[in-house]
N, CA, C and O atoms as CSV, one atom per row, in Angstrom:
chain,resi,resn,atom,element,x,y,z
A,1,MET,N,N,0.843,-1.182,0.000
A,1,MET,CA,C,0.000,0.000,0.000
A,1,MET,C,C,0.884,1.240,0.000
A,1,MET,O,O,1.959,1.258,0.599
A,2,ALA,N,N,0.416,2.260,-0.674
A,2,ALA,CA,C,1.120,3.536,-0.683
A,2,ALA,C,C,1.015,4.190,0.692
A,2,ALA,O,O,0.053,3.959,1.424
A,3,ASP,N,N,1.996,4.997,1.035
A,3,ASP,CA,C,1.979,5.681,2.337
A,3,ASP,C,C,0.701,6.478,2.544
A,3,ASP,O,O,0.151,6.485,3.646
A,4,GLY,N,N,0.222,7.145,1.510
A,4,GLY,CA,C,-0.959,8.000,1.621
A,4,GLY,C,C,-2.237,7.358,1.124
A,4,GLY,O,O,-3.157,8.062,0.710
A,5,VAL,N,N,-2.315,6.043,1.155
A,5,VAL,CA,C,-3.492,5.325,0.662
A,5,VAL,C,C,-4.768,5.880,1.299
A,5,VAL,O,O,-4.785,6.235,2.478
A,6,VAL,N,N,-5.827,5.948,0.504
A,6,VAL,CA,C,-7.136,6.415,0.972
A,6,VAL,C,C,-8.113,5.250,0.864
A,6,VAL,O,O,-8.255,4.638,-0.194
A,7,PHE,N,N,-8.787,4.952,1.980
A,7,PHE,CA,C,-9.773,3.877,2.028
A,7,PHE,C,C,-11.135,4.473,2.342
A,7,PHE,O,O,-11.292,5.196,3.325
A,8,ARG,N,N,-12.124,4.166,1.498
A,8,ARG,CA,C,-13.497,4.628,1.726
A,8,ARG,C,C,-14.365,3.420,2.047
A,8,ARG,O,O,-14.523,2.506,1.238
A,9,SER,N,N,-14.919,3.447,3.244
A,9,SER,CA,C,-15.730,2.358,3.773
A,9,SER,C,C,-17.180,2.485,3.315
A,9,SER,O,O,-17.653,3.592,3.058
A,10,PRO,N,N,-17.888,1.361,3.211
A,10,PRO,CA,C,-19.314,1.440,2.888
A,10,PRO,C,C,-20.168,1.886,4.073
A,10,PRO,O,O,-21.359,2.148,3.906
A,11,VAL,N,N,-19.582,1.976,5.260
A,11,VAL,CA,C,-20.385,2.279,6.447
A,11,VAL,C,C,-19.908,3.505,7.223
A,11,VAL,O,O,-20.517,3.866,8.229
A,12,VAL,N,N,-18.827,4.153,6.773
A,12,VAL,CA,C,-18.307,5.346,7.452
A,12,VAL,C,C,-18.108,6.429,6.403
A,12,VAL,O,O,-17.532,6.172,5.345
A,13,PHE,N,N,-18.584,7.649,6.690
A,13,PHE,CA,C,-18.503,8.721,5.698
A,13,PHE,C,C,-17.072,9.193,5.481
A,13,PHE,O,O,-16.631,9.337,4.341
A,14,LYS,N,N,-16.352,9.432,6.558
A,14,LYS,CA,C,-15.001,9.986,6.462
A,14,LYS,C,C,-14.014,8.905,6.016
A,14,LYS,O,O,-14.016,7.807,6.571
A,15,PRO,N,N,-13.170,9.201,5.019
A,15,PRO,CA,C,-12.209,8.190,4.575
A,15,PRO,C,C,-11.094,7.982,5.602
A,15,PRO,O,O,-10.785,8.868,6.399
A,16,TYR,N,N,-10.508,6.800,5.561
A,16,TYR,CA,C,-9.315,6.502,6.352
A,16,TYR,C,C,-8.119,6.786,5.454
A,16,TYR,O,O,-8.119,6.406,4.283
A,17,VAL,N,N,-7.097,7.452,5.994
A,17,VAL,CA,C,-5.945,7.850,5.192
A,17,VAL,C,C,-4.662,7.350,5.852
A,17,VAL,O,O,-4.475,7.485,7.061
A,18,GLY,N,N,-3.798,6.780,5.046
A,18,GLY,CA,C,-2.490,6.343,5.523
A,18,GLY,C,C,-2.393,4.841,5.682
A,18,GLY,O,O,-3.371,4.158,5.984
A,19,ARG,N,N,-1.189,4.349,5.471
A,19,ARG,CA,C,-0.929,2.910,5.502
A,19,ARG,C,C,-1.288,2.277,6.843
A,19,ARG,O,O,-1.871,1.193,6.873
A,20,ASP,N,N,-0.951,2.931,7.946
A,20,ASP,CA,C,-1.234,2.349,9.261
A,20,ASP,C,C,-2.729,2.230,9.513
A,20,ASP,O,O,-3.211,1.182,9.943
A,21,ALA,N,N,-3.466,3.311,9.244
A,21,ALA,CA,C,-4.917,3.309,9.478
A,21,ALA,C,C,-5.611,2.281,8.592
A,21,ALA,O,O,-6.466,1.528,9.060
A,22,VAL,N,N,-5.249,2.249,7.327
A,22,VAL,CA,C,-5.888,1.319,6.392
A,22,VAL,C,C,-5.483,-0.123,6.709
A,22,VAL,O,O,-6.302,-1.035,6.589
A,23,GLY,N,N,-4.248,-0.333,7.107
A,23,GLY,CA,C,-3.807,-1.669,7.496
A,23,GLY,C,C,-4.601,-2.211,8.671
A,23,GLY,O,O,-4.959,-3.389,8.696
A,24,GLU,N,N,-4.877,-1.348,9.647
A,24,GLU,CA,C,-5.679,-1.755,10.805
A,24,GLU,C,C,-7.095,-2.130,10.382
A,24,GLU,O,O,-7.651,-3.121,10.857
A,25,ILE,N,N,-7.675,-1.334,9.486
A,25,ILE,CA,C,-9.023,-1.616,8.984
A,25,ILE,C,C,-9.043,-2.956,8.243
A,25,ILE,O,O,-9.927,-3.781,8.475
A,26,MET,N,N,-8.080,-3.169,7.361
A,26,MET,CA,C,-8.063,-4.398,6.569
A,26,MET,C,C,-7.865,-5.636,7.446
A,26,MET,O,O,-8.464,-6.679,7.182
A,27,THR,N,N,-7.047,-5.534,8.468
A,27,THR,CA,C,-6.864,-6.648,9.401
A,27,THR,C,C,-8.188,-6.995,10.074
A,27,THR,O,O,-8.541,-8.168,10.197
A,28,ALA,N,N,-8.915,-5.969,10.507
A,28,ALA,CA,C,-10.219,-6.193,11.148
A,28,ALA,C,C,-11.224,-6.788,10.166
A,28,ALA,O,O,-12.009,-7.661,10.536
A,29,VAL,N,N,-11.205,-6.325,8.929
A,29,VAL,CA,C,-12.132,-6.840,7.914
A,29,VAL,C,C,-11.946,-8.345,7.727
A,29,VAL,O,O,-12.926,-9.086,7.640
A,30,PHE,N,N,-10.704,-8.793,7.666
A,30,PHE,CA,C,-10.460,-10.226,7.464
A,30,PHE,C,C,-10.898,-11.055,8.663
A,30,PHE,O,O,-11.175,-12.245,8.514
A,31,ARG,N,N,-10.966,-10.458,9.843
A,31,ARG,CA,C,-11.480,-11.179,11.010
A,31,ARG,C,C,-13.005,-11.226,11.006
A,31,ARG,O,O,-13.593,-12.154,11.561
A,32,VAL,N,N,-13.649,-10.245,10.393
A,32,VAL,CA,C,-15.112,-10.114,10.412
A,32,VAL,C,C,-15.785,-10.992,9.355
A,32,VAL,O,O,-16.835,-11.581,9.613
A,33,PHE,N,N,-15.189,-11.077,8.180
A,33,PHE,CA,C,-15.805,-11.830,7.080
A,33,PHE,C,C,-15.592,-13.325,7.232
A,33,PHE,O,O,-14.512,-13.775,7.613
A,34,ASP,N,N,-16.639,-14.095,6.928
A,34,ASP,CA,C,-16.550,-15.544,6.794
A,34,ASP,C,C,-16.802,-15.875,5.331
A,34,ASP,O,O,-17.615,-15.229,4.670
A,35,ASP,N,N,-16.114,-16.868,4.838
A,35,ASP,CA,C,-16.346,-17.355,3.470
A,35,ASP,C,C,-16.193,-16.265,2.414
A,35,ASP,O,O,-16.898,-16.288,1.405
A,36,TRP,N,N,-15.277,-15.304,2.628
A,36,TRP,CA,C,-15.057,-14.251,1.636
A,36,TRP,C,C,-14.412,-14.884,0.408
A,36,TRP,O,O,-13.464,-15.660,0.517
A,37,ARG,N,N,-14.945,-14.538,-0.764
A,37,ARG,CA,C,-14.342,-15.018,-2.000
A,37,ARG,C,C,-14.575,-14.011,-3.122
A,37,ARG,O,O,-15.653,-13.430,-3.250
A,38,CYS,N,N,-13.556,-13.828,-3.912
A,38,CYS,CA,C,-13.646,-12.970,-5.090
A,38,CYS,C,C,-14.258,-13.806,-6.206
A,38,CYS,O,O,-13.760,-14.884,-6.529
A,39,VAL,N,N,-15.341,-13.304,-6.793
A,39,VAL,CA,C,-16.023,-14.064,-7.838
A,39,VAL,C,C,-15.791,-13.497,-9.239
A,39,VAL,O,O,-16.106,-14.141,-10.239
A,40,ARG,N,N,-15.235,-12.281,-9.297
A,40,ARG,CA,C,-14.955,-11.693,-10.605
A,40,ARG,C,C,-13.992,-10.536,-10.424
A,40,ARG,O,O,-14.080,-9.780,-9.456
A,41,GLU,N,N,-13.070,-10.409,-11.371
A,41,GLU,CA,C,-12.153,-9.271,-11.367
A,41,GLU,C,C,-12.242,-8.571,-12.711
A,41,GLU,O,O,-12.158,-9.202,-13.764
A,42,LEU,N,N,-12.413,-7.272,-12.659
A,42,LEU,CA,C,-12.452,-6.446,-13.861
A,42,LEU,C,C,-11.299,-5.455,-13.767
A,42,LEU,O,O,-10.964,-4.992,-12.677
A,43,GLY,N,N,-10.697,-5.131,-14.894
A,43,GLY,CA,C,-9.585,-4.191,-14.855
A,43,GLY,C,C,-9.493,-3.362,-16.114
A,43,GLY,O,O,-10.067,-3.698,-17.150
A,44,THR,N,N,-8.761,-2.273,-16.000
A,44,THR,CA,C,-8.528,-1.408,-17.151
A,44,THR,C,C,-7.312,-1.906,-17.928
A,44,THR,O,O,-6.510,-2.684,-17.410
A,45,SER,N,N,-7.184,-1.458,-19.156
A,45,SER,CA,C,-6.109,-1.941,-20.016
A,45,SER,C,C,-4.727,-1.550,-19.503
A,45,SER,O,O,-3.749,-2.240,-19.794
A,46,ASP,N,N,-4.625,-0.453,-18.743
A,46,ASP,CA,C,-3.317,-0.061,-18.209
A,46,ASP,C,C,-2.971,-0.789,-16.912
A,46,ASP,O,O,-1.869,-0.627,-16.389
A,47,GLY,N,N,-3.902,-1.589,-16.389
A,47,GLY,CA,C,-3.642,-2.384,-15.197
A,47,GLY,C,C,-3.631,-1.626,-13.888
A,47,GLY,O,O,-3.227,-2.170,-12.860
A,48,ARG,N,N,-4.069,-0.369,-13.908
A,48,ARG,CA,C,-4.001,0.431,-12.677
A,48,ARG,C,C,-5.323,0.528,-11.943
A,48,ARG,O,O,-5.350,0.963,-10.792
A,49,ASP,N,N,-6.418,0.139,-12.573
A,49,ASP,CA,C,-7.728,0.170,-11.916
A,49,ASP,C,C,-8.338,-1.219,-11.963
A,49,ASP,O,O,-8.331,-1.887,-12.997
A,50,HIS,N,N,-8.871,-1.642,-10.812
A,50,HIS,CA,C,-9.457,-2.975,-10.695
A,50,HIS,C,C,-10.766,-2.898,-9.924
A,50,HIS,O,O,-10.910,-2.102,-8.995
A,51,ALA,N,N,-11.713,-3.730,-10.320
A,51,ALA,CA,C,-12.956,-3.920,-9.567
A,51,ALA,C,C,-13.015,-5.400,-9.209
A,51,ALA,O,O,-12.992,-6.266,-10.084
A,52,LEU,N,N,-13.092,-5.675,-7.913
A,52,LEU,CA,C,-13.127,-7.049,-7.420
A,52,LEU,C,C,-14.506,-7.322,-6.851
A,52,LEU,O,O,-14.847,-6.829,-5.775
A,53,VAL,N,N,-15.298,-8.103,-7.565
A,53,VAL,CA,C,-16.643,-8.452,-7.113
A,53,VAL,C,C,-16.495,-9.624,-6.144
A,53,VAL,O,O,-15.831,-10.614,-6.451
A,54,PHE,N,N,-17.122,-9.501,-4.967
A,54,PHE,CA,C,-16.948,-10.538,-3.953
A,54,PHE,C,C,-18.265,-10.936,-3.313
A,54,PHE,O,O,-19.271,-10.234,-3.410
A,55,GLU,N,N,-18.225,-12.088,-2.654
A,55,GLU,CA,C,-19.339,-12.592,-1.847
A,55,GLU,C,C,-18.757,-13.053,-0.522
A,55,GLU,O,O,-17.575,-13.384,-0.435
A,56,GLY,N,N,-19.575,-13.071,0.490
A,56,GLY,CA,C,-19.121,-13.561,1.783
A,56,GLY,C,C,-20.249,-13.528,2.787
A,56,GLY,O,O,-21.415,-13.326,2.448
A,57,ARG,N,N,-19.868,-13.730,4.030
A,57,ARG,CA,C,-20.848,-13.752,5.104
A,57,ARG,C,C,-20.286,-12.990,6.291
A,57,ARG,O,O,-19.101,-13.083,6.614
A,58,ILE,N,N,-21.169,-12.232,6.934
A,58,ILE,CA,C,-20.858,-11.545,8.180
A,58,ILE,C,C,-21.898,-12.026,9.178
A,58,ILE,O,O,-23.062,-11.631,9.109
A,59,GLY,N,N,-21.481,-12.876,10.100
A,59,GLY,CA,C,-22.459,-13.497,10.989
A,59,GLY,C,C,-23.416,-14.338,10.167
A,59,GLY,O,O,-22.993,-15.220,9.418
A,60,ASP,N,N,-24.713,-14.065,10.306
A,60,ASP,CA,C,-25.707,-14.827,9.541
A,60,ASP,C,C,-26.147,-14.105,8.273
A,60,ASP,O,O,-27.099,-14.534,7.621
A,61,ARG,N,N,-25.475,-13.026,7.917
A,61,ARG,CA,C,-25.850,-12.227,6.740
A,61,ARG,C,C,-24.964,-12.542,5.545
A,61,ARG,O,O,-23.744,-12.393,5.605
A,62,GLN,N,N,-25.591,-12.977,4.463
A,62,GLN,CA,C,-24.885,-13.166,3.201
A,62,GLN,C,C,-24.759,-11.798,2.544
A,62,GLN,O,O,-25.742,-11.061,2.468
A,63,VAL,N,N,-23.566,-11.444,2.066
A,63,VAL,CA,C,-23.349,-10.138,1.456
A,63,VAL,C,C,-22.678,-10.292,0.098
A,63,VAL,O,O,-22.043,-11.303,-0.205
A,64,GLU,N,N,-22.844,-9.254,-0.701
A,64,GLU,CA,C,-22.183,-9.132,-1.996
A,64,GLU,C,C,-21.619,-7.731,-2.053
A,64,GLU,O,O,-22.185,-6.795,-1.489
A,65,GLY,N,N,-20.498,-7.594,-2.740
A,65,GLY,CA,C,-19.925,-6.265,-2.818
A,65,GLY,C,C,-18.903,-6.151,-3.917
A,65,GLY,O,O,-18.679,-7.077,-4.698
A,66,CYS,N,N,-18.286,-4.982,-3.955
A,66,CYS,CA,C,-17.256,-4.715,-4.943
A,66,CYS,C,C,-16.197,-3.819,-4.318
A,66,CYS,O,O,-16.510,-2.802,-3.698
A,67,ASP,N,N,-14.944,-4.212,-4.489
A,67,ASP,CA,C,-13.806,-3.391,-4.089
A,67,ASP,C,C,-13.279,-2.709,-5.343
A,67,ASP,O,O,-13.032,-3.364,-6.355
A,68,PHE,N,N,-13.107,-1.405,-5.275
A,68,PHE,CA,C,-12.520,-0.640,-6.367
A,68,PHE,C,C,-11.129,-0.216,-5.922
A,68,PHE,O,O,-10.974,0.489,-4.924
A,69,VAL,N,N,-10.123,-0.646,-6.665
A,69,VAL,CA,C,-8.739,-0.431,-6.270
A,69,VAL,C,C,-8.006,0.306,-7.385
A,69,VAL,O,O,-8.138,-0.033,-8.561
A,70,HIS,N,N,-7.226,1.327,-6.996
A,70,HIS,CA,C,-6.372,2.041,-7.948
A,70,HIS,C,C,-4.928,1.891,-7.504
A,70,HIS,O,O,-4.617,2.001,-6.318
A,71,LEU,N,N,-4.048,1.640,-8.467
A,71,LEU,CA,C,-2.621,1.506,-8.193
A,71,LEU,C,C,-1.883,2.747,-8.671
A,71,LEU,O,O,-2.170,3.275,-9.745
A,72,ASP,N,N,-0.929,3.208,-7.869
A,72,ASP,CA,C,-0.123,4.357,-8.276
A,72,ASP,C,C,0.937,3.921,-9.291
A,72,ASP,O,O,0.958,2.767,-9.718
A,73,GLU,N,N,1.814,4.849,-9.671
A,73,GLU,CA,C,2.816,4.576,-10.700
A,73,GLU,C,C,3.753,3.432,-10.321
A,73,GLU,O,O,4.280,2.744,-11.195
A,74,SER,N,N,3.961,3.229,-9.016
A,74,SER,CA,C,4.873,2.169,-8.571
A,74,SER,C,C,4.157,0.835,-8.337
A,74,SER,O,O,4.792,-0.148,-7.959
A,75,GLY,N,N,2.839,0.796,-8.560
A,75,GLY,CA,C,2.079,-0.436,-8.386
A,75,GLY,C,C,1.514,-0.641,-6.996
A,75,GLY,O,O,0.986,-1.710,-6.691
A,76,SER,N,N,1.621,0.380,-6.143
A,76,SER,CA,C,1.058,0.302,-4.790
A,76,SER,C,C,-0.377,0.812,-4.786
A,76,SER,O,O,-0.725,1.711,-5.551
A,77,ILE,N,N,-1.203,0.241,-3.927
A,77,ILE,CA,C,-2.592,0.695,-3.814
A,77,ILE,C,C,-2.608,2.089,-3.207
A,77,ILE,O,O,-2.087,2.302,-2.112
A,78,ASP,N,N,-3.213,3.048,-3.928
A,78,ASP,CA,C,-3.335,4.400,-3.373
A,78,ASP,C,C,-4.791,4.815,-3.153
A,78,ASP,O,O,-5.055,5.813,-2.484
A,79,GLU,N,N,-5.730,4.060,-3.709
A,79,GLU,CA,C,-7.161,4.291,-3.470
A,79,GLU,C,C,-7.857,2.942,-3.349
A,79,GLU,O,O,-7.576,2.006,-4.097
A,80,PHE,N,N,-8.787,2.866,-2.371
A,80,PHE,CA,C,-9.501,1.605,-2.126
A,80,PHE,C,C,-10.900,1.983,-1.669
A,80,PHE,O,O,-11.072,2.553,-0.591
A,81,TYR,N,N,-11.903,1.666,-2.487
A,81,TYR,CA,C,-13.302,1.974,-2.181
A,81,TYR,C,C,-14.068,0.661,-2.083
A,81,TYR,O,O,-13.808,-0.270,-2.844
A,82,VAL,N,N,-15.007,0.585,-1.154
A,82,VAL,CA,C,-15.794,-0.639,-0.986
A,82,VAL,C,C,-17.279,-0.317,-1.045
A,82,VAL,O,O,-17.744,0.620,-0.395
A,83,MET,N,N,-18.012,-1.085,-1.816
A,83,MET,CA,C,-19.474,-1.044,-1.861
A,83,MET,C,C,-19.971,-2.389,-1.355
A,83,MET,O,O,-19.342,-3.417,-1.607
A,84,LEU,N,N,-21.116,-2.392,-0.629
A,84,LEU,CA,C,-21.617,-3.624,-0.033
A,84,LEU,C,C,-23.131,-3.610,-0.017
A,84,LEU,O,O,-23.744,-2.564,0.194
A,85,ARG,N,N,-23.736,-4.762,-0.237
A,85,ARG,CA,C,-25.179,-4.915,-0.164
A,85,ARG,C,C,-25.504,-6.248,0.470
A,85,ARG,O,O,-24.633,-7.118,0.473
A,86,PRO,N,N,-26.646,-6.470,0.988
A,86,PRO,CA,C,-27.764,-5.551,1.213
A,86,PRO,C,C,-27.507,-4.672,2.447
A,86,PRO,O,O,-26.498,-4.812,3.137
A,87,LEU,N,N,-28.450,-3.773,2.693
A,87,LEU,CA,C,-28.324,-2.863,3.828
A,87,LEU,C,C,-28.140,-3.630,5.132
A,87,LEU,O,O,-27.327,-3.236,5.968
A,88,SER,N,N,-28.879,-4.716,5.318
A,88,SER,CA,C,-28.742,-5.489,6.563
A,88,SER,C,C,-27.320,-6.035,6.711
A,88,SER,O,O,-26.817,-6.155,7.829
A,89,GLY,N,N,-26.678,-6.363,5.604
A,89,GLY,CA,C,-25.292,-6.818,5.638
A,89,GLY,C,C,-24.335,-5.689,5.971
A,89,GLY,O,O,-23.376,-5.878,6.719
A,90,ALA,N,N,-24.599,-4.504,5.411
A,90,ALA,CA,C,-23.768,-3.340,5.719
A,90,ALA,C,C,-23.886,-2.970,7.196
A,90,ALA,O,O,-22.896,-2.604,7.829
A,91,LEU,N,N,-25.090,-3.066,7.740
A,91,LEU,CA,C,-25.282,-2.782,9.167
A,91,LEU,C,C,-24.565,-3.823,10.024
A,91,LEU,O,O,-23.975,-3.481,11.049
A,92,ALA,N,N,-24.612,-5.089,9.610
A,92,ALA,CA,C,-23.882,-6.140,10.328
A,92,ALA,C,C,-22.378,-5.882,10.268
A,92,ALA,O,O,-21.670,-6.097,11.252
A,93,LEU,N,N,-21.891,-5.423,9.117
A,93,LEU,CA,C,-20.479,-5.076,8.977
A,93,LEU,C,C,-20.109,-3.945,9.921
A,93,LEU,O,O,-19.080,-4.009,10.592
A,94,ALA,N,N,-20.937,-2.913,9.978
A,94,ALA,CA,C,-20.657,-1.773,10.854
A,94,ALA,C,C,-20.542,-2.216,12.308
A,94,ALA,O,O,-19.621,-1.801,13.010
A,95,GLU,N,N,-21.455,-3.042,12.757
A,95,GLU,CA,C,-21.431,-3.518,14.151
A,95,GLU,C,C,-20.213,-4.400,14.420
A,95,GLU,O,O,-19.552,-4.258,15.448
A,96,ALA,N,N,-19.923,-5.303,13.498
A,96,ALA,CA,C,-18.789,-6.208,13.678
A,96,ALA,C,C,-17.465,-5.446,13.662
A,96,ALA,O,O,-16.566,-5.749,14.445
A,97,MET,N,N,-17.342,-4.461,12.776
A,97,MET,CA,C,-16.117,-3.662,12.707
A,97,MET,C,C,-15.958,-2.806,13.958
A,97,MET,O,O,-14.848,-2.641,14.465
A,98,LYS,N,N,-17.054,-2.270,14.449
A,98,LYS,CA,C,-17.008,-1.479,15.684
A,98,LYS,C,C,-16.442,-2.328,16.818
A,98,LYS,O,O,-15.593,-1.865,17.579
A,99,ALA,N,N,-16.908,-3.561,16.929
A,99,ALA,CA,C,-16.422,-4.462,17.977
A,99,ALA,C,C,-14.946,-4.808,17.765
A,99,ALA,O,O,-14.175,-4.831,18.724
A,100,GLN,N,N,-14.549,-5.074,16.526
A,100,GLN,CA,C,-13.151,-5.414,16.237
A,100,GLN,C,C,-12.215,-4.255,16.560
A,100,GLN,O,O,-11.165,-4.447,17.173
A,101,LEU,N,N,-12.603,-3.054,16.143
A,101,LEU,CA,C,-11.727,-1.899,16.339
A,101,LEU,C,C,-11.683,-1.470,17.795
A,101,LEU,O,O,-10.689,-0.893,18.236
A,102,ALA,N,N,-12.741,-1.740,18.550
A,102,ALA,CA,C,-12.730,-1.438,19.984
A,102,ALA,C,C,-11.710,-2.320,20.697
A,102,ALA,O,O,-11.139,-1.917,21.711
A,103,CYS,N,N,-11.481,-3.510,20.176
A,103,CYS,CA,C,-10.519,-4.442,20.781
A,103,CYS,C,C,-9.078,-4.008,20.557
A,103,CYS,O,O,-8.188,-4.441,21.288
A,104,THR,N,N,-8.830,-3.162,19.560
A,104,THR,CA,C,-7.457,-2.775,19.231
A,104,THR,C,C,-7.046,-1.459,19.854
A,104,THR,O,O,-5.887,-1.061,19.742
A,105,THR,N,N,-7.973,-0.771,20.510
A,105,THR,CA,C,-7.616,0.524,21.102
A,105,THR,C,C,-7.403,0.402,22.585
A,105,THR,O,O,-7.097,1.392,23.249
């Protein structure tokens, strides 16, 4: 990840900025999701933009989403946006992430 990477969450308005902050978020995300799998990858011809369509489970909620990733000139992730559905899954994600991040502070 780039030092100044920007991460936009599907459940928080303000973006997370910086490798440390985004790394903490991503670590928590991998603890929250069950059965996460990428089902499709789309990319631009220059290889710097990717859309990763995924499925998984958060507790008893089946979710679908898409990660939008941009790579800088050196190939490091500098932008990371996440979309998630359905709303009940996004709410489950918000609660699970809140609990995970409370454990790290």
